[in-house]
N, C-alpha and C positions, 0 to 999 in steps of 0.2 A: 024879311028873311024868306028865302026860298024854301020850298018843301022838298028839296033834293035829298034823296035817301042817303047819299054818300056823305054829304056835309052833316046831315042829321046824325048819322052814326058816329061821326068824329066828335060831334058835340056831346053826344051821350057818353061816349067812352072816356071823354076828358073828365067827366064828373064821377066816373066809376072808381071804386077803391082798387079795382084790379087793373088799373091803367099800367101799361108797360109789361104786363104779364101775357103769356101766350094763352090765347083763348082756344079751347078745344071743344068742338061741338059734340063729339061722340065720347061717351064715358069709357067705351072699350079702349079707345086710343089713349085716353088719359090714364087708364090703369096700366097700359103697356109702358107709357112714358114714366110712370111712377115706379115701375119695376126696375127700369134702367137706373134711375137715381134712387139710391137707398135712402130711406128715411123720409121720402117725399110721399105725399098722399094726394090723390085727386080729390078736389072738393068743388062744389057747385057754387057759383056766384049768384046770389039772389038778384043782384041788380041787372045783370046782362043775361042770366040763364045759360051761361057757358061753363064749361069745366076748366079748371086750372090745376096745374101740378105744382106743388110747393107747400110750404108750411103755412097753414091758415092763420091769419092774424086776427086776434080778438078785436071785434069792432065795437 
């Protein structure tokens, strides 16, 4: 297997619980997105260290 960062990232994201969700790097943007959608809250994914907007699923 090659050490290409792009393929590595895809491999990692496929194992993540947040797969298919929008990854937001900045918390400020996550808060803004959460404000637009009522009842949503930005939360941080432990696995990929990104912010997501949505209902947090109990793991």
